[in-house]
C-alpha positions in Angstrom: 61.7 50.6 122.7 64.4 48.7 121.8 61.3 45.8 121.4 59.4 48.4 119.1 62.1 49.2 116.7 63.0 45.1 116.3 59.8 44.6 115.6 59.7 47.7 112.7 62.5 46.1 111.7 61.0 42.9 111.0 57.4 44.2 109.9 59.5 45.8 106.8 61.7 43.4 105.8 58.3 40.4 105.7 57.1 43.2 103.3 59.6 43.5 101.2 59.9 39.7 101.3 56.4 38.8 100.9 56.5 41.2 97.3 59.0 39.7 96.1 58.0 36.5 95.9 54.9 38.3 93.7 56.7 40.2 91.7 57.3 39.7 88.0 60.2 38.4 86.3 61.3 42.1 84.6 61.9 43.9 88.2 64.9 43.3 89.9 64.9 40.9 92.8 66.4 42.1 95.9 66.7 38.6 97.1 68.5 36.2 97.9 70.2 37.6 100.9 73.0 36.3 103.0 72.4 36.5 106.8 75.4 38.5 107.6 73.6 41.5 105.1 70.5 40.9 106.7 71.2 41.3 110.4 73.2 44.8 109.1 69.6 45.5 107.1 67.7 45.1 110.1 70.0 46.8 112.1 69.5 49.9 109.4 65.8 49.5 109.1 65.4 50.1 112.9 66.7 53.5 112.9 63.3 54.0 110.1 61.5 52.7 113.1 57.5 54.3 113.1 54.5 53.6 115.4 52.9 51.8 112.6 54.6 49.4 109.6 53.7 51.7 106.4 52.9 50.8 102.8 54.2 47.8 100.7 55.8 50.9 98.5 57.0 52.2 101.1 59.1 49.2 102.6 60.3 48.3 99.6 61.6 51.3 98.4 63.6 51.5 102.6 65.0 47.9 101.8 65.8 48.3 98.4 67.8 51.5 99.1 69.3 50.2 102.8 70.6 47.3 101.2 72.7 49.4 98.0 74.8 51.7 100.5 74.9 47.8 102.6 76.5 46.7 99.3 78.5 49.8 97.9 81.3 48.9 100.5 81.6 45.4 99.0 81.5 47.0 95.2 83.7 49.1 96.7 86.7 47.5 97.8 86.2 45.2 94.7 86.4 48.1 92.2 89.6 48.6 93.7 91.4 45.6 94.0 91.0 45.6 90.2 92.3 49.0 89.3 95.1 48.2 91.7 95.9 44.6 89.9 95.8 47.1 86.1 98.0 49.0 88.1 96.0 52.3 88.0 97.7 53.6 91.1 95.8 57.3 90.6 92.3 56.0 91.8 91.9 56.2 95.3 89.8 54.7 97.6 88.1 57.6 98.0 87.2 57.8 94.3 85.8 54.4 93.7 83.9 55.1 96.9 82.1 57.8 95.6 81.9 55.6 92.1 80.1 53.1 93.4 77.4 55.2 95.3 75.9 56.2 91.3 75.1 52.4 90.4 71.5 52.1 91.5 70.8 48.8 90.4 70.9 46.0 93.5 73.7 43.6 91.8 75.7 45.1 89.2 78.4 43.5 87.2 82.1 44.5 87.2 81.7 46.0 84.0 78.9 48.8 85.4 81.1 49.3 88.0 84.0 50.1 86.1 81.7 52.5 83.7 80.2 53.9 87.0 84.0 54.9 88.1 85.2 55.9 84.3 82.2 58.4 84.4 83.2 59.6 87.6 86.7 60.2 86.8 85.3 61.8 83.4 83.0 64.4 85.4 86.0 65.2 88.0 89.2 65.8 85.2 86.6 67.7 83.0 86.0 70.2 86.0 89.8 71.0 86.3 89.2 73.2 83.2 92.6 72.2 82.0 94.6 70.7 79.1 94.4 66.8 78.3 98.7 67.3 79.0 98.3 69.8 82.0 95.8 67.6 84.2 98.0 64.5 82.9 100.8 66.3 84.8 98.3 67.2 87.5 97.8 64.1 88.3 101.2 63.2 88.2 103.1 65.4 90.2 99.9 64.6 92.9 101.0 60.9 92.6 104.8 62.2 93.1 103.7 64.0 96.2 102.8 60.6 97.8 106.0 59.0 96.8 104.4 57.1 93.7 106.0 57.5 90.0 104.4 55.8 86.9 105.6 53.6 84.7 105.6 54.7 81.3 102.7 52.3 80.4 101.3 53.4 83.3 101.3 57.2 82.1 100.4 55.8 78.3 97.1 54.0 80.5 96.5 57.5 82.0 96.6 60.1 78.8 94.2 57.4 76.9 91.8 57.8 79.7 92.6 61.4 80.0 92.1 61.8 76.2 88.9 60.0 76.1 87.5 61.8 79.1 88.0 65.3 77.2 87.3 64.3 73.3 90.6 63.0 72.4 89.4 59.5 71.7 92.9 58.5 70.1 96.0 56.2 70.8 98.4 58.3 68.6 97.2 61.6 71.0 96.9 59.1 74.7 100.7 58.0 73.1 102.4 61.6 72.5 100.9 62.6 76.2 102.7 59.8 77.6 106.4 60.9 75.8 105.9 64.3 76.7 105.2 63.5 80.0 108.1 60.5 80.1 110.3 63.4 78.9 109.0 66.2 81.6 110.2 63.9 83.6 113.7 62.6 83.0 114.4 65.9 82.2 113.5 66.4 85.4 116.3 63.3 87.1 118.7 65.4 85.0 117.9 69.0 86.7 118.6 67.1 90.3 121.7 65.3 89.1 123.2 68.4 87.5 122.1 70.5 90.8 123.8 67.5 93.3 127.4 67.6 91.2 127.4 71.5 91.0 126.5 71.6 95.0 129.3 69.4 95.3 131.7 71.2 93.7 130.8 74.5 94.9 131.5 72.8 98.9 134.6 72.1 97.7 136.0 75.1 96.5 134.4 76.7 99.6 136.9 73.8 102.2 139.7 74.5 99.8 139.1 78.4 100.4 138.8 77.7 104.0 141.7 75.6 104.1 143.9 78.8 102.6 143.1 81.3 105.5 145.7 82.5 107.2 145.8 84.0 111.0 146.7 87.4 111.9 150.4 86.4 112.8 151.3 85.8 109.3 150.1 89.4 108.1 153.3 91.6 109.0 155.7 89.0 107.0 153.2 89.8 103.9 152.0 93.1 104.6 155.7 93.9 105.9 154.3 95.6 109.1 154.6 95.9 112.5 152.3 93.6 114.8 151.1 96.9 116.1 149.9 98.4 112.7 148.2 95.4 111.7 146.0 95.6 114.6 145.0 99.0 114.4 144.9 98.6 110.4 142.1 95.9 111.4 140.2 98.0 113.8 140.2 100.8 111.2 138.5 98.0 109.0 141.0 98.4 106.7 142.2 94.9 106.8 139.0 92.6 107.5 139.5 88.9 109.1 136.8 86.2 106.9 136.7 84.2 109.6 136.8 83.9 113.6 137.4 80.4 115.1 138.0 79.5 119.0 141.1 77.4 119.3 142.4 76.5 122.8 139.6 79.5 124.3 141.5 81.8 122.5 139.9 83.4 119.5 141.8 83.5 116.3 141.3 86.0 113.4 141.2 84.4 110.5 142.3 86.2 106.7 141.9 85.7 103.0 145.5 85.8 101.9 144.2 86.7 97.6 143.1 89.7 99.2 145.6 90.7 101.7 148.1 90.2 99.1 146.1 92.8 96.8 146.1 95.2 99.5 149.8 95.7 100.1 149.9 98.7 97.5 147.8 100.4 99.8 150.0 99.5 103.4 151.6 103.2 101.8 149.2 105.2 101.3 147.8 103.7 105.6 150.7 105.1 107.2 150.5 108.6 105.4 146.5 109.1 106.6 147.8 108.1 110.4 145.1 106.8 112.4 141.4 107.3 111.7 138.8 108.8 113.7 136.4 105.6 113.7 132.7 106.9 112.3 128.9 105.4 113.1 127.7 102.6 111.4 125.3 105.1 109.8 128.4 107.5 108.5 130.0 104.9 106.9 131.0 105.0 103.1 129.2 102.6 100.3 132.5 100.9 98.3 131.8 100.8 95.0 130.8 98.1 92.5 134.0 98.5 90.9 135.6 98.0 94.0 138.4 95.0 94.0 138.7 95.0 97.7 138.2 91.7 98.7 135.2 89.7 98.6 134.3 89.6 102.4 135.3 93.5 102.6 132.7 93.8 99.8 130.2 92.2 100.8 130.5 93.6 104.4 131.0 97.6 103.7 128.3 97.5 100.8 126.0 96.3 103.3 125.5 93.6 105.8 128.4 94.9 107.9 126.8 98.7 108.8 123.1 97.9 106.5 122.0 101.0 107.4 123.9 102.8 104.8 122.7 100.7 102.3 119.8 102.6 101.9 121.1 105.9 100.4 117.7 107.6 100.0 116.6 107.1 103.4 120.0 108.2 104.5 120.4 111.9 103.0 116.8 112.7 104.5 116.7 113.6 108.1 113.5 111.5 109.8 112.1 111.3 113.2 110.8 107.5 114.5 107.6 107.7 116.7 107.0 104.5 118.4 103.6 103.3 119.7 102.7 101.1 121.7 100.4 99.7 123.2 98.4 96.4 123.5 95.1 95.1 121.6 92.3 97.3 121.2 94.2 99.8 122.5 94.1 101.9 119.4 98.3 102.3 118.1 96.9 102.6 114.5 94.2 105.6 114.7 96.7 108.1 115.4 99.5 107.0 113.4 96.1 106.7 110.1 95.1 110.4 111.1 98.6 111.8 110.3 99.2 109.5 107.3 95.2 110.7 105.2 96.8 114.6 106.5 100.1 114.0 104.8 100.1 114.9 101.3 102.3 111.6 100.6 102.6 108.7 102.3 103.1 104.4 102.3 101.6 102.1 105.5 103.5 99.0 105.4 101.4 95.8 107.0 102.4 92.5 108.0 99.9 90.5 105.4 98.3 91.2 102.3 94.5 91.8 103.8 95.7 93.5 106.5 97.7 96.3 103.4 93.9 96.2 102.0 92.4 97.6 104.8 95.0 100.4 104.9 94.0 100.5 101.2 90.2 100.8 101.2 90.7 102.9 105.1 92.7 105.2 102.8 90.0 105.4 100.2 87.6 105.3 102.7 88.8 108.6 103.7 89.2 110.9 100.3 92.8 109.8 100.2 94.1 108.8 96.5 96.0 105.2 97.2 97.9 102.3 95.6 98.0 99.0 96.3 101.3 96.9 96.7 101.4 93.2 97.4 104.0 90.5 96.8 100.9 89.0 94.5 98.9 92.3 93.1 99.5 95.6 92.2 95.7 98.6 91.8 98.5 101.9 90.8 96.6 105.2 90.6 98.9 106.4 88.6 97.7 110.5 89.9 97.9 108.3 94.0 100.7 109.9 96.3 99.9 107.4 99.2 101.1 104.0 98.7 99.3 100.5 100.8 101.7 97.8 100.5 103.2 94.9 102.3 106.4 95.2 104.1 108.5 93.0 102.0 107.3 95.5 99.2 108.6 98.7 100.7 109.3 100.9 98.6 113.3 102.1 98.9 113.8 105.3 96.1 110.3 107.1 96.5 110.6 110.0 99.9 107.2 110.3 101.4 105.8 112.7 104.0 104.7 110.4 106.0 104.9 106.5 107.1 103.3 103.9 109.0 105.1 100.1 109.5 103.0 98.1 111.9 103.5 94.6 114.2 107.4 96.4 114.5 107.5 93.1 117.0 108.1 90.6 113.6 111.3 91.8 113.8 112.5 89.3 116.4 110.7 86.6 113.9 113.0 84.0 112.3 111.9 84.0 109.1 110.3 87.5 108.4 111.9 89.8 111.2 114.8 90.8 108.1 111.9 92.5 106.1 110.5 94.7 109.4 115.0 95.8 109.8 114.6 97.0 106.1 111.6 98.6 106.3 112.3 100.5 109.1 116.2 100.7 108.4 115.1 101.9 104.3 112.1 104.1 104.3 112.5 107.3 103.1 110.0 109.1 104.9 110.5 112.6 106.8 108.1 111.1 110.2 108.2 107.4 110.5 105.1 105.9 113.0 106.2 102.6 114.0 103.2 100.4 115.3 103.7 97.5 117.8 103.7 95.9 121.2 106.0 97.2 124.1 108.5 94.2 123.6 109.5 96.0 120.6 110.5 99.0 122.0 114.8 98.3 122.7 115.1 96.9 119.0 113.9 99.8 117.4 115.5 102.5 119.4 118.5 100.3 118.7 117.8 100.2 114.8 116.9 104.1 115.0 120.7 104.7 116.7 122.4 103.0 113.9 120.7 104.9 111.7 121.5 107.8 113.3 117.6 109.0 113.6 115.6 110.5 116.6 113.0 109.2 118.1 109.5 109.3 120.3 107.8 107.3 122.5 103.9 107.2 122.8 102.4 104.2 125.3 98.9 103.2 125.2 96.6 101.9 127.3 93.4 99.1 126.3 90.5 101.2 126.0 88.1 98.4 127.6 89.2 95.9 130.5 90.3 92.6 129.9 90.0 90.0 132.7 91.1 85.9 133.5 87.9 84.0 133.3 87.4 80.4 134.6 87.9 76.6 133.5 85.5 76.2 131.0 84.6 72.5 129.8 83.6 72.4 125.6 79.8 71.9 126.1 80.0 75.6 128.1 80.8 77.2 125.1 77.8 79.9 124.0 77.8 82.1 120.8 80.8 84.9 120.5 83.6 82.4 122.2 86.6 82.3 120.3 88.2 79.0 121.2 92.4 78.7 120.1 94.2 76.0 118.8 97.3 75.4 117.3 97.2 73.4 115.1 94.8 73.0 111.5 94.8 69.6 112.7 93.3 70.6 116.3 91.0 73.6 114.4 89.6 70.7 113.0 88.8 68.0 115.5 87.2 70.7 117.8 85.2 71.7 115.2 84.0 68.1 114.4 83.1 67.9 118.5 81.4 70.9 118.7 79.4 70.0 115.7 78.2 67.4 116.8 76.7 69.4 120.1 74.1 70.9 117.4 76.8 74.5 117.5 77.4 76.2 114.0 81.8 77.0 113.8 83.5 78.9 112.0 87.8 78.5 111.3 90.0 80.2 111.1 93.9 78.7 110.4 97.0 79.9 108.6 96.4 77.6 105.4 93.0 79.6 104.7 93.5 82.4 102.2 93.8 86.1 103.3 89.7 85.8 101.1 88.3 83.0 103.3 89.7 84.0 106.1 88.0 87.6 105.6 84.6 85.0 105.1 84.6 83.3 108.2 85.4 86.4 110.6 82.1 88.2 108.6 80.2 84.7 108.9 81.3 84.8 113.1 80.4 88.3 113.3 77.0 88.4 111.8 75.9 85.3 114.5 75.6 83.0 111.6 78.2 80.9 113.1 78.3 80.7 116.9 81.7 80.2 117.7 85.0 80.9 116.2 87.6 78.5 116.1 91.8 80.2 115.5 95.1 79.0 115.5 96.5 82.3 116.3 96.5 83.7 112.9 93.9 85.7 114.5 96.5 87.3 116.5 97.3 90.0 113.6 94.8 92.0 111.4 90.6 90.5 111.3 88.4 92.6 113.2 86.7 90.2 115.6 83.8 90.8 117.8 85.0 88.3 120.2 83.4 88.5 124.1 85.7 85.1 125.2 89.5 83.8 124.3 89.3 80.2 125.1 92.7 78.7 125.1 92.5 75.0 124.0 96.4 75.0 124.7 98.7 76.6 126.7 101.9 75.6 124.5 102.4 75.4 120.8 104.7 73.5 118.6 107.1 76.2 116.7 108.0 74.8 114.1 111.1 73.3 115.8 109.8 72.4 119.8 107.2 72.3 121.6 107.4 75.2 124.0 105.3 77.3 126.1 103.4 80.2 125.4 105.2 83.4 126.3 103.4 86.2 127.6 103.6 88.5 124.7 101.5 85.5 122.3 98.7 85.5 124.8 98.9 89.2 124.8 98.6 89.4 121.4 95.5 86.2 121.4 94.1 86.8 124.5 93.3 90.8 123.5 90.9 90.3 120.1 88.7 88.9 123.7 86.7 92.2 124.4 86.4 94.5 121.5 85.8 98.3 122.0 82.3 99.1 121.3 81.0 95.8 121.3 81.6 94.5 124.2 82.4 96.1 127.7 84.9 93.6 128.7 87.2 91.1 127.8 87.5 87.8 129.5 90.3 84.8 128.8 89.7 81.5 129.3 91.5 77.9 129.4 90.0 75.0 128.2 89.1 72.3 131.0 92.4 69.9 130.7 95.0 72.6 128.8 96.4 74.5 131.7 95.9 77.1 134.8 93.9 80.0 134.3 96.8 82.1 137.0 99.3 81.4 134.4 97.2 83.6 131.5 96.3 85.8 134.8 100.4 86.1 135.1 100.9 86.7 131.3 98.7 89.4 130.9 99.9 91.6 134.0 103.2 90.8 132.5 106.4 93.3 131.9 107.3 93.2 128.8 109.6 90.3 128.0 113.3 91.3 127.1 115.0 90.3 123.8 117.6 88.3 124.3 119.7 89.7 121.0 118.8 93.4 120.5 120.6 93.5 116.6 118.8 93.5 113.4 117.8 90.7 111.4 119.8 91.6 108.0 119.7 89.2 104.9 121.4 90.3 101.3 119.3 92.0 98.5 120.2 91.2 94.8 122.9 93.8 94.6 124.9 92.2 97.3 124.5 89.0 95.9 126.4 90.3 92.5 129.0 91.4 94.2 129.8 89.0 96.4 129.8 85.9 93.1 132.2 89.0 91.0 134.5 88.6 94.2 133.9 84.7 94.5 134.4 84.4 91.0 131.7 82.4 90.3 127.7 82.6 88.4 126.5 79.7 91.5 123.8 81.1 93.8 124.6 78.5 95.9 128.0 79.2 95.8 127.7 83.0 96.0 124.8 82.1 99.2 127.0 79.2 101.2 130.2 81.9 101.5 127.8 84.7 102.5 126.9 82.6 104.8 129.6 80.6 105.8 132.2 84.2 106.2 130.7 87.5 105.1 128.7 88.3 108.4 130.9 87.4 111.7 128.4 85.5 114.1 130.0 87.6 116.6 129.3 91.7 114.7 128.5 93.9 117.1 125.2 95.7 114.9 123.5 92.9 113.0 123.5 89.3 112.5 122.6 87.1 109.2 118.7 86.3 108.8 118.0 82.5 108.4 119.0 81.8 104.9 117.9 77.8 105.0 115.3 77.9 102.4 117.0 80.4 99.8 120.0 78.0 100.3 117.8 75.0 99.6 116.2 76.5 96.4 118.8 77.3 95.0 121.2 74.2 95.4 118.1 72.6 93.5 118.4 75.5 91.1 122.1 74.1 90.9 121.1 71.8 87.8 118.8 74.2 85.8 120.9 76.1 83.0 120.8 79.4 81.3 119.3 81.1 84.2 121.3 84.6 85.2 121.7 85.0 88.8 119.4 87.4 89.2 116.8 85.0 87.7 118.1 82.4 90.5 118.0 85.1 93.1 114.3 85.9 92.4 113.2 82.3 93.0 114.9 81.6 96.3 112.9 84.3 97.4 109.7 82.9 96.6 107.2 81.8 99.0 107.0 78.0 99.1 105.8 75.7 100.5 108.3 72.9 101.6 106.0 70.1 102.8 104.0 70.4 99.3 107.0 70.0 97.1 107.4 73.8 96.6 110.7 73.2 96.0 110.3 70.2 92.9 107.9 72.7 91.9 109.2 76.0 91.7 112.6 73.8 89.9 109.4 72.4 87.4 109.1 76.4 86.4 112.1 77.9 86.3 113.1 74.5 83.6 110.4 75.8 81.9 111.3 79.7 82.5 114.9 78.4 80.8 113.5 77.0 77.3 111.4 80.4 77.6 108.1 78.6 77.8 105.2 80.4 79.3 103.9 78.8 82.4 100.5 78.4 83.3 99.5 78.9 86.7 98.2 75.4 88.6 94.7 74.1 88.7 91.8 73.5 91.4 92.4 70.4 91.2 89.4 67.9 92.0 86.7 70.0 94.2 83.8 67.6 95.2 80.9 68.2 96.7 81.1 70.4 99.6 79.3 67.9 101.5 81.0 64.3 100.7 84.3 66.4 101.4 86.5 64.9 103.0 89.5 66.5 105.6 92.7 65.6 102.7 90.6 67.1 100.0 90.1 70.3 102.0 93.8 70.1 103.1 95.0 69.9 99.0 92.7 72.6 97.9 94.3 74.5 100.2 98.0 73.7 98.9 96.5 74.2 95.2 95.7 77.7 96.8 99.6 78.4 98.2 100.7 77.0 95.1 98.7 79.9 93.1 100.1 82.2 95.8 103.5 81.0 94.5 102.9 81.3 90.6 101.1 84.6 90.9 103.8 86.0 93.2 106.2 85.1 90.4 104.1 86.3 87.6 104.5 90.0 89.6 108.5 89.7 88.5 108.2 87.5 85.1 105.0 88.9 83.1 106.0 87.6 80.0 106.9 83.4 81.4 103.9 83.4 83.7 101.2 85.0 81.4 97.8 84.4 82.1 97.3 86.1 85.0 93.2 85.8 84.3 93.1 82.2 84.6 95.4 82.1 88.2 93.1 84.6 89.5 89.8 82.6 88.1 91.6 79.1 89.8 92.1 81.2 92.8 88.6 82.6 93.0 87.2 79.6 92.2 89.1 77.7 95.3 88.3 80.7 97.8 84.7 79.9 96.3 84.1 75.7 97.5 86.9 76.5 100.2 84.1 78.9 101.9 81.8 76.5 101.0 83.2 73.4 102.2 83.6 75.3 105.6 79.7 77.1 105.7 78.1 73.8 104.2 79.3 71.2 106.2 79.1 73.2 109.4 75.6 74.4 108.7 74.5 70.4 107.4 75.8 68.8 110.4 73.1 71.0 112.4 70.0 70.5 110.3 71.6 66.6 110.7 71.5 67.0 114.4 68.3 68.6 114.8 66.4 65.9 112.1 67.8 62.6 114.4 66.8 63.6 117.3 62.9 63.7 116.2 60.8 61.7 118.6 59.4 58.3 116.3 55.7 60.2 116.9 56.7 62.8 115.2 56.9 60.6 112.1 53.0 60.0 112.5 51.8 63.6 112.3 54.0 64.0 108.8 54.3 60.9 107.1 54.2 62.0 103.9 57.1 64.2 104.6 59.0 60.8 106.0 58.6 59.1 103.0 60.5 61.4 100.4 63.4 61.9 102.9 63.8 58.3 104.3 67.3 57.9 101.7 68.7 61.0 102.8 68.1 60.6 106.5 70.0 56.7 106.4 73.4 58.6 104.8 74.5 60.6 107.2 74.7 56.5 109.5 76.5 55.4 105.9 79.3 58.1 105.6 80.1 57.3 109.4 80.7 53.8 108.7 82.2 54.0 105.1 83.4 56.9 105.0 87.3 55.2 104.3 86.8 51.7 103.7 90.2 51.3 102.8 92.7 51.7 105.7 95.7 51.5 103.2 96.7 51.6 99.4 99.3 49.9 98.1 102.0 51.9 97.2 104.0 51.8 93.3 
């Protein structure tokens, strides 16, 4: 077979050579060809071997196209070196690789190469549908993400190119763009300097305050009381320690001397009143905002020390909580949703925007008028008395008959657990159905106790059996299987392997928008994709018709450490197998080399894991932020949050624990450099969902500075969206990040509609990105299968359809080229 292919390649080359010797002088010549090019050319020609040597015209076209593909790598290298020498750092290796593919001649001049690049870039920038200034800023921000910063001369060169591409061929216009961009970058630097100086000042204030704190032994001297009286008043929460420290194995209480001095006048009243009977947490009063009883005292009394009292509307109602628990596919939501639809008014709270939409659609399908509220959108029916919402958007002041709160096991989540605490404590409903895994029962009961609510339990069993399967190799996966990985990279690696085997694959992972996840799930459920590869994002939401769940790993990186999966995670994900009504049973398997199936079996049979800390997580809201800031005497959000984190809620508080506030603190620190923003606005920005890894804080501060200047903030663009068939992983990831930025923008548009005004453009950009990402995932999977079938044909197949083969020889050669020259340059120098 090898000799036949070699003979075919040499025959084709010879025919092309003979034709070139007699071709007209005005026709572009294929030759000369050096020895290295000839060897590469012969290797490529072997892939098109036929039993008979084709006609001269076909041989000439085949040699010409193959030679052009071979030379593209050299042209790309030449063009890339020229752009780097000219300090055009915005030009990537992928840009020049795509540009040279436009070249149709075999011997282009340097001017031809430059023209192809300019043409390609112009089309890309035009497709972004942005103004020249926005395109310039977009490119500049992309470069900053890669730690590349443009000089004024580079900005002007780029501005000139962008202006030319978008119909502004004017050097003055380019200079104007460049000046605006340079001014923006200088402003960013000033904001960073101010932020750092302000942060250091606030930290110095807190350190000075901490040094001023006095121990318990000093209280009797200041208050003119006995030690016993001081201890009693501490127990009655009249005297509140702001810090607790351990010194030589003994816990020492520390107090704010200014607060203690202000309380001296109350001592006689306390003595006259006598001992106060301790109250339950939900019975404690809220101290009015105007009271002056000290920063820690006010903040604790207002919300954090007895958080349940913060929700006045809920505390004024007699509530009953029904905890409905059970594994996946046990029908937890059915009874709760039945009660919700029959009630005159109600609210359904979901963990994801996707699930909030499902609740909304379900209510509408049953003839119940309903509104929808998520972090990014509002669909309001003025006549509706039912609402579907995400947990963070829980309405706290509108009493209803029935509430449904889903996925209560999220109470222990370090990032979002406080939202579930607030929802369960604060939802003003007479009947509350709390749904979740059995693990959540102790904490929900603890919350009910803190609120003084009655509780009942309903435990459900799985409707279809769930069994442990065997170890499977990748080639033994079959239609209807879901393969579970725990990172985007692993998902895409497994996708590539399965597509190479000829499988049509759908994927679901956290970086994809809800719309794309739904589209991929639908493709899998309809049988258009053989196998689903997903992260643990499938553990919540999405109705999936899976027969077998196959774990590719039994450990995951949780953002801090690589750790083994716990039994609840295995149950939650594995329970997706064997959907009731679709499959008789579900199977949970493990991929070869990933672990022992016995571990899966043990996890599925394991009882609920005990929660180590039953104190619900809490976090401040805007009222508490204002209260603490006023008492501390600062307008700094960073200073306020630092004081709350250090002193307001003690780590050993018996009832509550402070939620992780690291991201809010980091955003608050960066916002210190932005002038003319009030405290409430800063707090809103600090709560905005962003991707820190995607320079989210830098972008948020830029938006906040525009907000402070009362400028309209345009929504992020789609960026470069190449042909889906030619899209690399990096380009796909970039589009996913763009969509996340639009999520942040739309979240802010809900709070500041006058500043984030162009919601229609934001929705259009989000839709375009979703459609493009969906097309990439769908078409790449389909084209891979078609190519596999094409290359698996026998050489004799070409004899049956010689004309068809002649027409498609150029397309057939493309996959090999992409595999070999997709990344012609390993590393691009940084500016």
